N, CA, C, O and the ligand as a Tripos MOL2 file, in Angstrom:
@<TRIPOS>MOLECULE
protein
  281   279    71     0     0
PROTEIN
NO_CHARGES

@<TRIPOS>ATOM
      1 N          -7.8370   80.4860    6.8590 N.3       1 MET1
      2 CA         -6.9710   81.5640    7.3450 C.3       1 MET1
      3 C          -5.9880   82.0340    6.2750 C.2       1 MET1
      4 O          -5.3150   81.2180    5.6450 O.2       1 MET1
      5 N          -5.9120   83.2490    6.0860 N.am      2 SER2
      6 CA         -5.0570   83.7730    5.0330 C.3       2 SER2
      7 C          -3.9980   84.7490    5.6140 C.2       2 SER2
      8 O          -4.2840   85.6410    6.4120 O.2       2 SER2
      9 N          -2.7930   84.5110    5.1610 N.am      3 ILE3
     10 CA         -1.7410   85.3650    5.6570 C.3       3 ILE3
     11 C          -1.2540   86.3290    4.5320 C.2       3 ILE3
     12 O          -0.7760   85.8980    3.4830 O.2       3 ILE3
     13 N          -1.3930   87.6070    4.7950 N.am      4 THR4
     14 CA         -1.0120   88.5970    3.7620 C.3       4 THR4
     15 C          -0.0360   89.5590    4.4310 C.2       4 THR4
     16 O          -0.4750   90.6050    4.9070 O.2       4 THR4
     17 N           1.1830   89.2840    4.4900 N.am      5 PRO5
     18 CA          2.1940   90.1310    5.1260 C.3       5 PRO5
     19 C           2.3170   91.4900    4.3980 C.2       5 PRO5
     20 O           2.4970   92.5260    5.0380 O.2       5 PRO5
     21 N           2.2190   91.4720    3.0840 N.am      6 ARG6
     22 CA          2.2590   92.7060    2.3830 C.3       6 ARG6
     23 C           1.3820   92.6040    1.1320 C.2       6 ARG6
     24 O           1.3130   91.5320    0.5310 O.2       6 ARG6
     25 N           0.7440   93.6280    0.7450 N.am      7 LYS7
     26 CA          0.0680   93.6370   -0.4760 C.3       7 LYS7
     27 C           0.9210   94.1160   -1.6140 C.2       7 LYS7
     28 O           1.7940   94.9570   -1.4020 O.2       7 LYS7
     29 N           0.7170   93.6360   -2.7790 N.am      8 ALA8
     30 CA          1.5370   94.0720   -3.9240 C.3       8 ALA8
     31 C           1.2850   95.5500   -4.1830 C.2       8 ALA8
     32 O           2.1090   96.2270   -4.7970 O.2       8 ALA8
     33 N           0.1620   96.0430   -3.7220 N.am      9 SER9
     34 CA         -0.1820   97.4100   -4.0460 C.3       9 SER9
     35 C           0.4380   98.3830   -3.0100 C.2       9 SER9
     36 O           0.3340   99.5980   -3.1790 O.2       9 SER9
     37 N           1.0700   97.8710   -1.9630 N.am     10 ASP10
     38 CA          1.7730   98.7210   -1.0120 C.3      10 ASP10
     39 C           2.9710   99.3830   -1.7030 C.2      10 ASP10
     40 O           3.6770   98.7940   -2.5220 O.2      10 ASP10
     41 N           3.1450  100.6410   -1.3140 N.am     11 ARG11
     42 CA          4.4010  101.2840   -1.7920 C.3      11 ARG11
     43 C           5.4540  101.0830   -0.7290 C.2      11 ARG11
     44 O           5.2030  101.1090    0.4760 O.2      11 ARG11
     45 N           6.6080  100.8880   -1.2340 N.am     12 ASP12
     46 CA          7.6570  100.5160   -0.3680 C.3      12 ASP12
     47 C           9.0070  101.3460   -0.5210 C.2      12 ASP12
     48 O          10.1130  100.8270   -0.3680 O.2      12 ASP12
     49 N           8.8300  102.5450   -0.8040 N.am     13 GLY13
     50 CA         10.0270  103.3770   -0.9730 C.3      13 GLY13
     51 C          10.9740  102.8900   -2.0000 C.2      13 GLY13
     52 O          10.5660  102.6130   -3.1280 O.2      13 GLY13
     53 N          12.2130  102.7700   -1.6680 N.am     14 TYR14
     54 CA         13.3020  102.4340   -2.6890 C.3      14 TYR14
     55 C          13.6220  101.0450   -2.5540 C.2      14 TYR14
     56 O          13.6510  100.5050   -1.4480 O.2      14 TYR14
     57 N          13.8850  100.3810   -3.7210 N.am     15 LEU15
     58 CA         14.4360   99.0360   -3.7540 C.3      15 LEU15
     59 C          15.9100   99.2080   -3.5000 C.2      15 LEU15
     60 O          16.5760  100.0490   -4.1030 O.2      15 LEU15
     61 N          16.4190   98.3640   -2.5630 N.am     16 MET16
     62 CA         17.8190   98.4570   -2.2160 C.3      16 MET16
     63 C          18.6210   97.5100   -2.9870 C.2      16 MET16
     64 O          18.3260   96.3170   -3.0550 O.2      16 MET16
     65 N          19.6960   98.0620   -3.6050 N.am     17 MET17
     66 CA         20.6010   97.1850   -4.4570 C.3      17 MET17
     67 C          21.9820   97.1370   -3.7110 C.2      17 MET17
     68 O          22.5900   98.1660   -3.4140 O.2      17 MET17
     69 N          22.4260   95.9010   -3.4340 N.am     18 PRO18
     70 CA         23.7270   95.7590   -2.7480 C.3      18 PRO18
     71 C          24.8400   96.2620   -3.7030 C.2      18 PRO18
     72 O          24.7870   96.0540   -4.9150 O.2      18 PRO18
     73 N          25.8290   96.9220   -3.1120 N.am     19 LEU19
     74 CA         26.9630   97.3940   -3.8720 C.3      19 LEU19
     75 C          27.9020   96.2560   -4.2540 C.2      19 LEU19
     76 O          28.1240   95.3450   -3.4570 O.2      19 LEU19
     77 N          28.4550   96.2970   -5.4630 N.am     20 VAL20
     78 CA         29.4270   95.2430   -5.8710 C.3      20 VAL20
     79 C          30.6600   95.3280   -5.0100 C.2      20 VAL20
     80 O          31.3020   94.3090   -4.7570 O.2      20 VAL20
     81 N          31.0110   96.5100   -4.5520 N.am     21 LYS21
     82 CA         32.2220   96.6620   -3.7070 C.3      21 LYS21
     83 C          31.9900   95.9030   -2.3790 C.2      21 LYS21
     84 O          32.9660   95.4510   -1.7790 O.2      21 LYS21
     85 N          30.7480   95.7460   -1.8990 N.am     22 ASN22
     86 CA         30.4750   95.0930   -0.6890 C.3      22 ASN22
     87 C          30.2630   93.6100   -0.8900 C.2      22 ASN22
     88 O          30.6770   92.7880   -0.0730 O.2      22 ASN22
     89 N          29.6010   93.2770   -2.0080 N.am     23 ILE23
     90 CA         29.3270   91.9030   -2.3850 C.3      23 ILE23
     91 C          29.8870   91.6290   -3.7970 C.2      23 ILE23
     92 O          29.1580   91.8100   -4.7720 O.2      23 ILE23
     93 N          31.1200   91.2110   -3.9340 N.am     24 PRO24
     94 CA         31.7210   91.0810   -5.2450 C.3      24 PRO24
     95 C          31.1340   89.9560   -6.1450 C.2      24 PRO24
     96 O          31.1900   89.9970   -7.3740 O.2      24 PRO24
     97 N          30.5590   88.9390   -5.4210 N.am     25 GLU25
     98 CA         30.0010   87.8400   -6.2350 C.3      25 GLU25
     99 C          28.4620   87.8190   -5.9360 C.2      25 GLU25
    100 O          28.0440   87.9400   -4.7850 O.2      25 GLU25
    101 N          27.6380   87.6620   -7.0130 N.am     26 PRO26
    102 CA         26.1930   87.5740   -6.7640 C.3      26 PRO26
    103 C          25.8230   86.3970   -5.8420 C.2      26 PRO26
    104 O          26.3600   85.2930   -5.9370 O.2      26 PRO26
    105 N          24.8600   86.7090   -4.9340 N.am     27 LYS27
    106 CA         24.3870   85.6920   -4.0430 C.3      27 LYS27
    107 C          23.3010   84.7820   -4.6170 C.2      27 LYS27
    108 O          22.9370   83.7510   -4.0520 O.2      27 LYS27
    109 N          22.8170   85.2210   -5.7540 N.am     28 HIS28
    110 CA         21.7110   84.5620   -6.3450 C.3      28 HIS28
    111 C          21.7920   84.6740   -7.8440 C.2      28 HIS28
    112 O          22.2510   85.6870   -8.3710 O.2      28 HIS28
    113 N          21.3440   83.6280   -8.5490 N.am     29 LEU29
    114 CA         21.4500   83.5550   -9.9660 C.3      29 LEU29
    115 C          20.6950   84.6980  -10.6720 C.2      29 LEU29
    116 O          21.0450   85.0740  -11.7910 O.2      29 LEU29
    117 N          19.7250   85.2130  -10.0550 N.am     30 GLY30
    118 CA         18.8730   86.3250  -10.7220 C.3      30 GLY30
    119 C          19.5300   87.6560  -10.6070 C.2      30 GLY30
    120 O          19.0750   88.5960  -11.2600 O.2      30 GLY30
    121 N          20.5660   87.8150   -9.8270 N.am     31 TRP31
    122 CA         21.1480   89.1780   -9.7040 C.3      31 TRP31
    123 C          21.7950   89.6420  -10.9820 C.2      31 TRP31
    124 O          22.4710   88.8920  -11.6870 O.2      31 TRP31
    125 N          21.5640   90.8900  -11.2470 N.am     32 ARG32
    126 CA         22.0140   91.4700  -12.4830 C.3      32 ARG32
    127 C          22.9080   92.7020  -12.1390 C.2      32 ARG32
    128 O          22.4910   93.5620  -11.3630 O.2      32 ARG32
    129 N          24.1020   92.7810  -12.7030 N.am     33 ARG33
    130 CA         24.9910   93.9020  -12.4130 C.3      33 ARG33
    131 C          24.4370   95.1690  -13.1050 C.2      33 ARG33
    132 O          24.1090   95.1150  -14.2900 O.2      33 ARG33
    133 N          24.3320   96.2370  -12.4320 N.am     34 THR34
    134 CA         23.8310   97.4330  -12.9490 C.3      34 THR34
    135 C          24.5560   98.6070  -12.2270 C.2      34 THR34
    136 O          25.4550   98.3720  -11.4210 O.2      34 THR34
    137 N          24.1740   99.8170  -12.5110 N.am     35 THR35
    138 CA         24.7040  100.9160  -11.7920 C.3      35 THR35
    139 C          23.6490  101.7300  -11.0580 C.2      35 THR35
    140 O          22.5100  101.8420  -11.5110 O.2      35 THR35
    141 N          24.0400  102.3000   -9.9160 N.am     36 CYS36
    142 CA         23.0930  103.0800   -9.1130 C.3      36 CYS36
    143 C          22.7840  104.3980   -9.9010 C.2      36 CYS36
    144 O          23.7030  105.0940  -10.3320 O.2      36 CYS36
    145 N          21.5010  104.7110  -10.0720 N.am     37 PRO37
    146 CA         21.1620  105.9200  -10.8770 C.3      37 PRO37
    147 C          21.5870  107.2260  -10.1110 C.2      37 PRO37
    148 O          21.6930  108.2890  -10.7220 O.2      37 PRO37
    149 N          21.8260  107.1260   -8.7640 N.am     38 ALA38
    150 CA         22.1850  108.3220   -7.9970 C.3      38 ALA38
    151 C          23.7190  108.5150   -7.9500 C.2      38 ALA38
    152 O          24.1970  109.6350   -8.1320 O.2      38 ALA38
    153 N          24.4800  107.4550   -7.7120 N.am     39 CYS39
    154 CA         25.9160  107.6420   -7.4830 C.3      39 CYS39
    155 C          26.7460  107.0540   -8.6510 C.2      39 CYS39
    156 O          27.9200  107.3980   -8.7910 O.2      39 CYS39
    157 N          26.1440  106.1580   -9.5060 N.am     40 GLY40
    158 CA         26.8080  105.6190  -10.5710 C.3      40 GLY40
    159 C          27.6830  104.4600  -10.2480 C.2      40 GLY40
    160 O          28.3840  103.9420  -11.1160 O.2      40 GLY40
    161 N          27.6550  104.0350   -8.9910 N.am     41 ARG41
    162 CA         28.5750  102.9090   -8.6290 C.3      41 ARG41
    163 C          27.8600  101.6060   -9.0280 C.2      41 ARG41
    164 O          26.6370  101.5590   -9.1570 O.2      41 ARG41
    165 N          28.6810  100.5360   -9.2210 N.am     42 GLU42
    166 CA         28.1510   99.3020   -9.6160 C.3      42 GLU42
    167 C          27.3900   98.5630   -8.4710 C.2      42 GLU42
    168 O          27.8770   98.4990   -7.3420 O.2      42 GLU42
    169 N          26.2570   98.0400   -8.7650 N.am     43 CYS43
    170 CA         25.5050   97.3410   -7.7010 C.3      43 CYS43
    171 C          24.6930   96.1700   -8.3780 C.2      43 CYS43
    172 O          24.6630   95.9850   -9.5950 O.2      43 CYS43
    173 N          24.0930   95.4650   -7.5170 N.am     44 TRP44
    174 CA         23.3570   94.3070   -7.9820 C.3      44 TRP44
    175 C          21.8260   94.5730   -7.9810 C.2      44 TRP44
    176 O          21.2350   94.9350   -6.9640 O.2      44 TRP44
    177 N          21.2350   94.3780   -9.1440 N.am     45 GLU45
    178 CA         19.7880   94.4950   -9.1770 C.3      45 GLU45
    179 C          19.1810   93.1260   -8.9460 C.2      45 GLU45
    180 O          19.4840   92.1790   -9.6710 O.2      45 GLU45
    181 N          18.3150   93.0150   -7.9280 N.am     46 ARG46
    182 CA         17.7200   91.7850   -7.5370 C.3      46 ARG46
    183 C          16.3040   91.6850   -8.0760 C.2      46 ARG46
    184 O          15.5510   92.6580   -8.1100 O.2      46 ARG46
    185 N          15.9570   90.4220   -8.5130 N.am     47 PRO47
    186 CA         14.6240   90.2370   -9.0260 C.3      47 PRO47
    187 C          13.5540   90.5540   -7.9910 C.2      47 PRO47
    188 O          13.7520   90.2880   -6.8050 O.2      47 PRO47
    189 N          12.4460   91.1050   -8.4040 N.am     48 LEU48
    190 CA         11.3490   91.5020   -7.4220 C.3      48 LEU48
    191 C          10.6640   90.2130   -6.9900 C.2      48 LEU48
    192 O          10.5620   89.2880   -7.7950 O.2      48 LEU48
    193 N          10.2130   90.1200   -5.8100 N.am     49 PRO49
    194 CA          9.4230   89.0100   -5.2680 C.3      49 PRO49
    195 C           8.1930   88.9290   -6.1750 C.2      49 PRO49
    196 O           7.7400   89.9510   -6.6920 O.2      49 PRO49
    197 N           7.6590   87.7430   -6.3700 N.am     50 GLU50
    198 CA          6.4740   87.4730   -7.1220 C.3      50 GLU50
    199 C           5.3520   88.3420   -6.6880 C.2      50 GLU50
    200 O           5.0780   88.5050   -5.4990 O.2      50 GLU50
    201 N           4.6970   88.9060   -7.6790 N.am     51 GLY51
    202 CA          3.5230   89.7430   -7.3680 C.3      51 GLY51
    203 C           3.8500   91.1530   -7.1510 C.2      51 GLY51
    204 O           2.9580   91.9660   -6.9110 O.2      51 GLY51
    205 N           5.0800   91.4850   -7.2220 N.am     52 PHE52
    206 CA          5.4160   92.8990   -6.9770 C.3      52 PHE52
    207 C           5.7310   93.5740   -8.3450 C.2      52 PHE52
    208 O           6.2410   92.9580   -9.2810 O.2      52 PHE52
    209 N           5.4020   94.8310   -8.3830 N.am     53 ASP53
    210 CA          5.5650   95.5720   -9.6440 C.3      53 ASP53
    211 C           6.5840   96.6680   -9.4050 C.2      53 ASP53
    212 O           6.4890   97.3840   -8.4080 O.2      53 ASP53
    213 N           7.5140   96.8120  -10.2510 N.am     54 ARG54
    214 CA          8.5150   97.8640  -10.0550 C.3      54 ARG54
    215 C           7.8870   99.2640   -9.8900 C.2      54 ARG54
    216 O           8.4430  100.1420   -9.2300 O.2      54 ARG54
    217 N           6.6810   99.4380  -10.5300 N.am     55 ALA55
    218 CA          6.0440  100.7480  -10.4340 C.3      55 ALA55
    219 C           5.6060  101.0530   -9.0180 C.2      55 ALA55
    220 O           5.3530  102.2050   -8.6650 O.2      55 ALA55
    221 N           5.5210  100.0300   -8.2300 N.am     56 ALA56
    222 CA          5.1140  100.2570   -6.7820 C.3      56 ALA56
    223 C           6.1970  100.8900   -5.9850 C.2      56 ALA56
    224 O           5.9640  101.3000   -4.8480 O.2      56 ALA56
    225 N           7.3780  100.9880   -6.5340 N.am     57 PHE57
    226 CA          8.5180  101.5290   -5.7200 C.3      57 PHE57
    227 C           8.8780  102.9330   -6.2540 C.2      57 PHE57
    228 O           8.6120  103.2600   -7.4110 O.2      57 PHE57
    229 N           9.4460  103.6910   -5.4370 N.am     58 ASP58
    230 CA          9.8470  105.0720   -5.8380 C.3      58 ASP58
    231 C          11.0120  104.9940   -6.8120 C.2      58 ASP58
    232 O          11.1560  105.8460   -7.6880 O.2      58 ASP58
    233 N          11.8800  103.9210   -6.6480 N.am     59 GLY59
    234 CA         13.0020  103.8680   -7.5060 C.3      59 GLY59
    235 C          14.0040  102.7510   -6.9610 C.2      59 GLY59
    236 O          13.6820  102.0300   -6.0160 O.2      59 GLY59
    237 N          15.0810  102.6580   -7.5270 N.am     60 MET60
    238 CA         16.1090  101.6760   -7.1590 C.3      60 MET60
    239 C          17.3720  102.4460   -6.8710 C.2      60 MET60
    240 O          17.8600  103.2330   -7.6810 O.2      60 MET60
    241 N          17.8950  102.1820   -5.6500 N.am     61 LEU61
    242 CA         19.1780  102.8470   -5.2720 C.3      61 LEU61
    243 C          20.0590  101.8000   -4.5910 C.2      61 LEU61
    244 O          19.5910  100.8000   -4.0480 O.2      61 LEU61
    245 N          21.4140  102.0990   -4.6560 N.am     62 CYS62
    246 CA         22.2360  101.2720   -3.8970 C.3      62 CYS62
    247 C          22.0420  101.4300   -2.4170 C.2      62 CYS62
    248 O          21.3690  102.3630   -1.9790 O.2      62 CYS62
    249 N          22.6280  100.5200   -1.6120 N.am     63 THR63
    250 CA         22.3830  100.5170   -0.1950 C.3      63 THR63
    251 C          22.8530  101.8820    0.3680 C.2      63 THR63
    252 O          22.1830  102.4320    1.2420 O.2      63 THR63
    253 N          23.9260  102.4100   -0.0870 N.am     64 GLU64
    254 CA         24.4530  103.5750    0.6260 C.3      64 GLU64
    255 C          23.5170  104.8230    0.2760 C.2      64 GLU64
    256 O          23.2350  105.6600    1.1330 O.2      64 GLU64
    257 N          23.0810  104.8900   -0.9690 N.am     65 CYS65
    258 CA         22.1640  105.9660   -1.3440 C.3      65 CYS65
    259 C          20.8110  105.7760   -0.6040 C.2      65 CYS65
    260 O          20.1920  106.7620   -0.2030 O.2      65 CYS65
    261 N          20.3850  104.6100   -0.4340 N.am     66 THR66
    262 CA         19.1140  104.3490    0.2610 C.3      66 THR66
    263 C          19.2290  104.8880    1.6940 C.2      66 THR66
    264 O          18.3160  105.5460    2.1910 O.2      66 THR66
    265 N          20.3600  104.6010    2.3500 N.am     67 LEU67
    266 CA         20.5220  105.1050    3.7200 C.3      67 LEU67
    267 C          20.5670  106.5880    3.7410 C.2      67 LEU67
    268 O          20.0630  107.1900    4.6890 O.2      67 LEU67
    269 N          21.1640  107.2470    2.7150 N.am     68 ARG68
    270 CA         21.2230  108.6760    2.7160 C.3      68 ARG68
    271 C          19.9090  109.2740    2.4520 C.2      68 ARG68
    272 O          19.6190  110.3750    2.9190 O.2      68 ARG68
    273 N          19.0530  108.5500    1.6780 N.am     69 THR69
    274 CA         17.7870  109.1690    1.1760 C.3      69 THR69
    275 C          16.7290  109.0460    2.3160 C.2      69 THR69
    276 O          15.9270  109.9620    2.5000 O.2      69 THR69
    277 N          16.7240  107.9420    3.0650 N.am     70 VAL70
    278 CA         15.6700  107.6620    3.9710 C.3      70 VAL70
    279 C          15.8510  108.5280    5.2030 C.2      70 VAL70
    280 O          15.0470  108.4550    6.1330 O.2      70 VAL70
    281 ZN         24.2270  104.8860   -5.0350 Zn       71 ZN71
@<TRIPOS>BOND
     1     1     2 1
     2     2     3 1
     3     3     4 2
     4     3     5 am
     5     5     6 1
     6     6     7 1
     7     7     8 2
     8     7     9 am
     9     9    10 1
    10    10    11 1
    11    11    12 2
    12    11    13 am
    13    13    14 1
    14    14    15 1
    15    15    16 2
    16    15    17 am
    17    17    18 1
    18    18    19 1
    19    19    20 2
    20    19    21 am
    21    21    22 1
    22    22    23 1
    23    23    24 2
    24    23    25 am
    25    25    26 1
    26    26    27 1
    27    27    28 2
    28    27    29 am
    29    29    30 1
    30    30    31 1
    31    31    32 2
    32    31    33 am
    33    33    34 1
    34    34    35 1
    35    35    36 2
    36    35    37 am
    37    37    38 1
    38    38    39 1
    39    39    40 2
    40    39    41 am
    41    41    42 1
    42    42    43 1
    43    43    44 2
    44    43    45 am
    45    45    46 1
    46    46    47 1
    47    47    48 2
    48    47    49 am
    49    49    50 1
    50    50    51 1
    51    51    52 2
    52    51    53 am
    53    53    54 1
    54    54    55 1
    55    55    56 2
    56    55    57 am
    57    57    58 1
    58    58    59 1
    59    59    60 2
    60    59    61 am
    61    61    62 1
    62    62    63 1
    63    63    64 2
    64    63    65 am
    65    65    66 1
    66    66    67 1
    67    67    68 2
    68    67    69 am
    69    69    70 1
    70    70    71 1
    71    71    72 2
    72    71    73 am
    73    73    74 1
    74    74    75 1
    75    75    76 2
    76    75    77 am
    77    77    78 1
    78    78    79 1
    79    79    80 2
    80    79    81 am
    81    81    82 1
    82    82    83 1
    83    83    84 2
    84    83    85 am
    85    85    86 1
    86    86    87 1
    87    87    88 2
    88    87    89 am
    89    89    90 1
    90    90    91 1
    91    91    92 2
    92    91    93 am
    93    93    94 1
    94    94    95 1
    95    95    96 2
    96    95    97 am
    97    97    98 1
    98    98    99 1
    99    99   100 2
   100    99   101 am
   101   101   102 1
   102   102   103 1
   103   103   104 2
   104   103   105 am
   105   105   106 1
   106   106   107 1
   107   107   108 2
   108   107   109 am
   109   109   110 1
   110   110   111 1
   111   111   112 2
   112   111   113 am
   113   113   114 1
   114   114   115 1
   115   115   116 2
   116   115   117 am
   117   117   118 1
   118   118   119 1
   119   119   120 2
   120   119   121 am
   121   121   122 1
   122   122   123 1
   123   123   124 2
   124   123   125 am
   125   125   126 1
   126   126   127 1
   127   127   128 2
   128   127   129 am
   129   129   130 1
   130   130   131 1
   131   131   132 2
   132   131   133 am
   133   133   134 1
   134   134   135 1
   135   135   136 2
   136   135   137 am
   137   137   138 1
   138   138   139 1
   139   139   140 2
   140   139   141 am
   141   141   142 1
   142   142   143 1
   143   143   144 2
   144   143   145 am
   145   145   146 1
   146   146   147 1
   147   147   148 2
   148   147   149 am
   149   149   150 1
   150   150   151 1
   151   151   152 2
   152   151   153 am
   153   153   154 1
   154   154   155 1
   155   155   156 2
   156   155   157 am
   157   157   158 1
   158   158   159 1
   159   159   160 2
   160   159   161 am
   161   161   162 1
   162   162   163 1
   163   163   164 2
   164   163   165 am
   165   165   166 1
   166   166   167 1
   167   167   168 2
   168   167   169 am
   169   169   170 1
   170   170   171 1
   171   171   172 2
   172   171   173 am
   173   173   174 1
   174   174   175 1
   175   175   176 2
   176   175   177 am
   177   177   178 1
   178   178   179 1
   179   179   180 2
   180   179   181 am
   181   181   182 1
   182   182   183 1
   183   183   184 2
   184   183   185 am
   185   185   186 1
   186   186   187 1
   187   187   188 2
   188   187   189 am
   189   189   190 1
   190   190   191 1
   191   191   192 2
   192   191   193 am
   193   193   194 1
   194   194   195 1
   195   195   196 2
   196   195   197 am
   197   197   198 1
   198   198   199 1
   199   199   200 2
   200   199   201 am
   201   201   202 1
   202   202   203 1
   203   203   204 2
   204   203   205 am
   205   205   206 1
   206   206   207 1
   207   207   208 2
   208   207   209 am
   209   209   210 1
   210   210   211 1
   211   211   212 2
   212   211   213 am
   213   213   214 1
   214   214   215 1
   215   215   216 2
   216   215   217 am
   217   217   218 1
   218   218   219 1
   219   219   220 2
   220   219   221 am
   221   221   222 1
   222   222   223 1
   223   223   224 2
   224   223   225 am
   225   225   226 1
   226   226   227 1
   227   227   228 2
   228   227   229 am
   229   229   230 1
   230   230   231 1
   231   231   232 2
   232   231   233 am
   233   233   234 1
   234   234   235 1
   235   235   236 2
   236   235   237 am
   237   237   238 1
   238   238   239 1
   239   239   240 2
   240   239   241 am
   241   241   242 1
   242   242   243 1
   243   243   244 2
   244   243   245 am
   245   245   246 1
   246   246   247 1
   247   247   248 2
   248   247   249 am
   249   249   250 1
   250   250   251 1
   251   251   252 2
   252   251   253 am
   253   253   254 1
   254   254   255 1
   255   255   256 2
   256   255   257 am
   257   257   258 1
   258   258   259 1
   259   259   260 2
   260   259   261 am
   261   261   262 1
   262   262   263 1
   263   263   264 2
   264   263   265 am
   265   265   266 1
   266   266   267 1
   267   267   268 2
   268   267   269 am
   269   269   270 1
   270   270   271 1
   271   271   272 2
   272   271   273 am
   273   273   274 1
   274   274   275 1
   275   275   276 2
   276   275   277 am
   277   277   278 1
   278   278   279 1
   279   279   280 2
@<TRIPOS>SUBSTRUCTURE
     1 MET1         2 RESIDUE 1 A MET
     2 SER2         6 RESIDUE 1 A SER
     3 ILE3        10 RESIDUE 1 A ILE
     4 THR4        14 RESIDUE 1 A THR
     5 PRO5        18 RESIDUE 1 A PRO
     6 ARG6        22 RESIDUE 1 A ARG
     7 LYS7        26 RESIDUE 1 A LYS
     8 ALA8        30 RESIDUE 1 A ALA
     9 SER9        34 RESIDUE 1 A SER
    10 ASP10       38 RESIDUE 1 A ASP
    11 ARG11       42 RESIDUE 1 A ARG
    12 ASP12       46 RESIDUE 1 A ASP
    13 GLY13       50 RESIDUE 1 A GLY
    14 TYR14       54 RESIDUE 1 A TYR
    15 LEU15       58 RESIDUE 1 A LEU
    16 MET16       62 RESIDUE 1 A MET
    17 MET17       66 RESIDUE 1 A MET
    18 PRO18       70 RESIDUE 1 A PRO
    19 LEU19       74 RESIDUE 1 A LEU
    20 VAL20       78 RESIDUE 1 A VAL
    21 LYS21       82 RESIDUE 1 A LYS
    22 ASN22       86 RESIDUE 1 A ASN
    23 ILE23       90 RESIDUE 1 A ILE
    24 PRO24       94 RESIDUE 1 A PRO
    25 GLU25       98 RESIDUE 1 A GLU
    26 PRO26      102 RESIDUE 1 A PRO
    27 LYS27      106 RESIDUE 1 A LYS
    28 HIS28      110 RESIDUE 1 A HIS
    29 LEU29      114 RESIDUE 1 A LEU
    30 GLY30      118 RESIDUE 1 A GLY
    31 TRP31      122 RESIDUE 1 A TRP
    32 ARG32      126 RESIDUE 1 A ARG
    33 ARG33      130 RESIDUE 1 A ARG
    34 THR34      134 RESIDUE 1 A THR
    35 THR35      138 RESIDUE 1 A THR
    36 CYS36      142 RESIDUE 1 A CYS
    37 PRO37      146 RESIDUE 1 A PRO
    38 ALA38      150 RESIDUE 1 A ALA
    39 CYS39      154 RESIDUE 1 A CYS
    40 GLY40      158 RESIDUE 1 A GLY
    41 ARG41      162 RESIDUE 1 A ARG
    42 GLU42      166 RESIDUE 1 A GLU
    43 CYS43      170 RESIDUE 1 A CYS
    44 TRP44      174 RESIDUE 1 A TRP
    45 GLU45      178 RESIDUE 1 A GLU
    46 ARG46      182 RESIDUE 1 A ARG
    47 PRO47      186 RESIDUE 1 A PRO
    48 LEU48      190 RESIDUE 1 A LEU
    49 PRO49      194 RESIDUE 1 A PRO
    50 GLU50      198 RESIDUE 1 A GLU
    51 GLY51      202 RESIDUE 1 A GLY
    52 PHE52      206 RESIDUE 1 A PHE
    53 ASP53      210 RESIDUE 1 A ASP
    54 ARG54      214 RESIDUE 1 A ARG
    55 ALA55      218 RESIDUE 1 A ALA
    56 ALA56      222 RESIDUE 1 A ALA
    57 PHE57      226 RESIDUE 1 A PHE
    58 ASP58      230 RESIDUE 1 A ASP
    59 GLY59      234 RESIDUE 1 A GLY
    60 MET60      238 RESIDUE 1 A MET
    61 LEU61      242 RESIDUE 1 A LEU
    62 CYS62      246 RESIDUE 1 A CYS
    63 THR63      250 RESIDUE 1 A THR
    64 GLU64      254 RESIDUE 1 A GLU
    65 CYS65      258 RESIDUE 1 A CYS
    66 THR66      262 RESIDUE 1 A THR
    67 LEU67      266 RESIDUE 1 A LEU
    68 ARG68      270 RESIDUE 1 A ARG
    69 THR69      274 RESIDUE 1 A THR
    70 VAL70      278 RESIDUE 1 A VAL
    71 ZN71       281 GROUP 0 **** ****
């Protein structure tokens, strides 16, 4: 039996980056401080799950821009 919740080839819209103003301290060692390309506010870039390629996503936006865009 094989469980495949998602394929790495699936497109998944935008990667959501939590805003630093909402989460001042990183919740994970891999989080990297960056800025949202849409609004320029500081947010956290999270490492992609294993097997996922950044090219499979439309882009990366902070949580608020993601909500506005979708
Ligand atoms: Zn933004």
